[in-house]
C-alpha positions in Angstrom: 69.5 8.8 69.0 66.8 7.9 71.8 64.4 9.6 70.3 64.5 6.8 67.3 64.6 4.3 70.2 61.8 5.4 72.1 59.8 6.8 68.5 60.6 3.0 67.3 59.0 1.7 70.5 55.7 4.2 70.6 55.2 3.0 67.4 55.4 -1.1 67.7 52.7 -0.5 70.5 49.9 1.9 68.5 50.1 -1.1 65.7 50.0 -4.5 68.1 47.2 -3.2 69.8 46.2 -2.3 66.4 46.4 -5.8 66.1 45.0 -6.9 69.0 41.6 -4.9 68.4 41.7 -6.3 65.2 41.9 -9.5 66.2 38.9 -9.4 69.2 36.8 -7.5 66.7 34.5 -10.3 64.9 33.0 -7.5 61.8 36.3 -7.4 59.8 35.0 -3.7 58.0 34.9 -2.3 61.4 37.9 -4.1 62.7 40.0 -2.9 59.8 39.0 1.0 60.4 40.3 0.6 64.2 43.7 -1.0 63.0 43.4 1.7 60.3 43.1 4.2 62.8 46.1 3.2 64.5 48.0 3.4 61.4 47.0 6.7 61.2 48.0 7.2 64.6 51.8 6.5 63.8 51.5 8.3 60.9 49.9 11.4 62.8 52.3 11.3 65.4 55.7 10.9 63.3 56.5 7.9 64.5 58.9 5.5 63.0 57.6 2.4 61.7 60.5 -0.2 60.0 57.6 -0.8 57.3 57.1 3.0 56.1 60.6 4.1 56.2 62.6 1.1 54.9 61.5 1.9 51.1 63.0 5.6 51.2 66.0 3.0 51.6 66.7 2.4 48.3 67.3 6.4 46.7 69.2 7.5 50.2 71.7 4.4 51.9 74.3 5.9 54.1 75.5 4.1 57.2 73.6 6.6 59.3 70.2 6.1 57.3 71.2 1.5 58.3 71.6 3.1 62.0 68.2 4.8 61.9 66.3 1.8 60.5 68.1 -0.8 62.9 66.7 1.4 65.6 63.3 2.1 64.8 63.5 -1.9 64.1 64.3 -2.6 67.3 62.3 -0.3 68.6 59.8 -1.2 66.7 60.1 -5.1 68.4 60.1 -3.7 71.5 56.9 -2.3 71.2 55.0 -5.2 69.7 56.8 -7.7 72.2 55.4 -5.3 75.3 52.0 -5.4 74.1 52.3 -9.3 72.8 53.2 -9.9 76.9 49.5 -8.9 78.1 47.5 -12.4 78.6 44.8 -10.9 76.3 41.6 -13.3 75.1 42.4 -13.5 71.3 41.1 -16.0 69.2 43.1 -18.5 67.9 41.2 -20.1 65.4 40.6 -16.8 63.6 44.3 -16.5 63.7 45.1 -19.4 62.4 42.6 -19.2 60.0 43.9 -15.7 58.3 47.2 -17.0 58.4 45.6 -20.4 56.0 44.0 -18.1 53.7 47.6 -15.7 53.5 49.8 -19.0 53.0 46.6 -19.9 50.5 47.3 -16.5 48.0 50.8 -18.6 46.3 52.0 -16.0 45.0 55.3 -16.8 43.6 
């Protein structure tokens, strides 16, 4: 139980650091490479990232799996909040542009 929670926290930290690097690099290709490295670290270290595990719940849905998913989601949130509380100089205009571009996709 604690292993899943701590692994989830570390996964949240990795993804958050990758996201912060992505937002601070102006070259989108290099930024994407660094974010990909963060995701590869999650895979290499076999950390518990909610978005990487939720797809498997369809085939195996028992109470233990749901409890594990809940723990890893809580851990992911704790890890991302920890990084989010660090004052960083991130360009809010880039974030706003990214959000507007996603909204403009208008996927049904």
